[in-house]
C-alpha positions as CSV (number, residue, x, y, z in Angstrom):
1,M,17.5,24.3,17.4
2,S,16.4,24.2,13.8
3,Q,14.3,21.4,12.5
4,V,15.2,19.2,9.6
5,T,13.3,20.5,6.6
6,D,14.9,18.6,3.8
7,I,16.1,15.0,3.4
8,V,18.6,14.0,0.8
9,A,18.4,10.4,-0.2
10,V,21.6,8.7,-1.5
11,V,20.8,5.4,-3.2
12,F,23.3,2.6,-3.8
13,D,23.3,-0.7,-5.6
14,F,24.8,-3.4,-3.4
15,D,26.7,-6.0,-5.3
16,D,29.8,-4.8,-7.2
17,T,29.1,-1.3,-5.7
18,L,29.4,-1.6,-1.9
19,I,30.9,-5.1,-1.9
20,P,32.0,-7.7,-4.4
21,D,29.1,-9.8,-5.8
22,S,27.4,-11.4,-2.8
23,T,25.6,-14.0,-4.9
24,T,28.8,-15.3,-6.4
25,M,30.3,-15.5,-2.8
26,L,27.2,-17.5,-1.7
27,L,27.5,-19.9,-4.6
28,K,31.2,-20.4,-4.1
29,T,30.6,-21.1,-0.4
30,H,28.4,-24.0,-1.5
31,G,30.8,-25.4,-4.1
32,I,28.9,-24.1,-7.2
33,D,31.0,-23.4,-10.2
34,T,30.3,-19.7,-10.6
35,D,31.9,-19.5,-14.1
36,D,29.4,-22.1,-15.3
37,F,26.5,-20.6,-13.3
38,W,26.9,-17.1,-14.7
39,G,28.8,-17.8,-18.0
40,R,26.7,-20.6,-19.3
41,Q,23.5,-21.3,-17.3
42,A,22.4,-17.7,-16.7
43,K,23.6,-16.6,-20.1
44,E,21.4,-19.3,-21.7
45,L,18.3,-18.2,-19.8
46,I,19.0,-14.6,-20.7
47,Q,19.3,-15.5,-24.4
48,Q,15.9,-17.2,-24.0
49,G,14.4,-13.8,-22.9
50,Y,14.7,-13.9,-19.1
51,D,15.7,-10.7,-17.4
52,P,19.1,-11.3,-15.8
53,P,17.8,-11.2,-12.2
54,T,15.0,-13.6,-12.9
55,A,17.5,-15.9,-14.6
56,Y,19.8,-16.1,-11.6
57,L,16.9,-16.4,-9.1
58,N,15.6,-19.4,-11.0
59,L,19.0,-21.0,-11.1
60,I,19.4,-20.5,-7.4
61,L,16.1,-22.2,-6.8
62,K,17.2,-25.1,-9.0
63,N,20.1,-25.6,-6.6
64,V,17.9,-25.7,-3.4
65,G,16.7,-28.9,-2.0
66,E,17.7,-32.2,-0.4
67,G,21.0,-33.3,-1.9
68,K,21.4,-30.2,-4.0
69,P,24.4,-27.8,-3.7
70,L,22.5,-25.1,-1.7
71,G,20.8,-27.7,0.5
72,L,17.6,-26.7,2.3
73,L,18.4,-23.0,1.9
74,T,16.1,-20.7,3.9
75,N,15.9,-16.9,4.3
76,Q,17.4,-17.3,7.8
77,K,20.4,-19.0,6.3
78,L,20.7,-16.2,3.8
79,I,20.6,-13.6,6.6
80,E,23.3,-15.6,8.4
81,F,25.5,-15.6,5.3
82,G,24.9,-11.9,5.0
83,S,26.3,-11.4,8.5
84,T,29.7,-12.7,7.3
85,L,30.0,-10.0,4.5
86,D,30.8,-6.9,6.5
87,K,34.6,-7.5,6.0
88,F,34.1,-7.4,2.2
89,F,32.8,-3.8,2.0
90,H,35.0,-1.8,-0.2
91,A,37.8,0.3,1.3
92,G,36.6,3.5,2.9
93,L,33.2,2.0,3.8
94,P,31.5,2.4,6.3
95,E,33.6,5.4,7.2
96,F,32.3,7.2,4.1
97,F,28.7,7.1,5.5
98,E,29.8,8.6,8.9
99,D,31.8,11.3,7.0
100,V,28.9,12.3,4.9
101,W,26.5,12.5,7.9
102,L,29.0,14.6,9.9
103,E,29.9,16.9,6.9
104,V,26.3,17.6,6.1
105,K,25.3,18.1,9.7
106,S,28.2,20.6,10.2
107,K,27.3,22.7,7.2
108,F,23.5,22.4,6.8
109,K,21.4,22.4,9.9
110,N,18.1,21.8,8.0
111,I,19.3,18.9,5.8
112,E,19.5,15.2,6.7
113,V,21.1,12.5,4.6
114,E,19.5,9.0,4.4
115,F,21.2,6.1,2.7
116,Y,19.2,3.4,0.8
117,I,20.0,0.3,-1.2
118,V,18.1,-0.8,-4.3
119,S,19.6,-4.0,-5.7
120,A,18.9,-7.0,-7.9
121,G,20.7,-8.9,-5.2
122,L,19.1,-10.9,-2.4
123,Q,17.5,-8.8,0.2
124,A,17.9,-11.4,3.0
125,V,21.7,-11.4,2.4
126,M,21.7,-7.6,2.8
127,E,19.6,-7.8,5.9
128,G,22.3,-9.9,7.6
129,S,24.9,-7.1,7.3
130,Q,25.5,-5.0,10.4
131,I,26.7,-2.2,8.2
132,V,23.5,-2.2,6.2
133,K,21.5,-2.3,9.5
134,K,23.4,0.6,11.0
135,Y,23.8,3.0,8.0
136,F,20.9,2.3,5.6
137,R,17.3,3.5,6.2
138,A,16.1,0.7,3.9
139,A,17.4,-1.9,1.6
140,Y,15.3,-3.3,-1.3
141,G,16.3,-6.5,-3.1
142,C,15.0,-9.7,-4.6
143,Q,13.2,-12.0,-2.3
144,L,12.7,-15.7,-2.2
145,A,10.1,-17.6,-0.2
146,G,9.2,-21.1,0.9
147,D,5.9,-22.8,1.6
148,A,6.3,-21.6,5.2
149,E,8.1,-18.6,6.7
150,T,11.0,-20.7,7.8
151,G,10.9,-23.3,5.1
152,P,13.3,-24.0,2.3
153,L,13.2,-21.5,-0.5
154,K,11.1,-22.5,-3.5
155,Y,9.6,-19.4,-5.1
156,I,10.6,-16.0,-6.3
157,K,8.7,-13.6,-4.1
158,R,10.0,-10.3,-5.6
159,C,12.4,-9.7,-8.4
160,I,14.0,-6.3,-8.9
161,T,15.1,-6.0,-12.5
162,F,17.4,-3.3,-13.6
163,T,14.6,-1.1,-14.8
164,E,12.4,-2.0,-11.8
165,K,15.0,-0.2,-9.6
166,T,13.5,3.1,-10.5
167,R,10.2,2.1,-8.9
168,Y,11.9,1.8,-5.5
169,I,13.6,5.2,-5.9
170,F,10.1,6.7,-6.0
């Protein structure tokens, strides 16, 4: 039996690539006007010089807290929300991942394919998906944090801007 000698990494974005925008779905679930969120509020911050991911993360955090639309949002709640998204993967997924693995394995005994996600979306949301857990070697996304591991979100822990994505490819 031959050993795998080469690994081919296939890297995807998450939102609007594998599924419709998960952040918009999260916001809608909590009754937030997404046209205003993206079309006015995020746009205003971007015009002030914010990178788009930093803008939306700050706006999410403005909506977290007692009596606010996202309530006492935690990473655990984001993971739970992510677990509801598998039905939204675009047509042909996850079968595509299986097909690629089988096709490569049948033709190239020394090559293995690994799938990765590098996204400006929320990593905790991606981590909730069973499809992501099953098919992706790793998923990198923006992270939020609270004062405690299980506490309400208050801070931007990691922001992956569009140009920052290349860092994760390396």
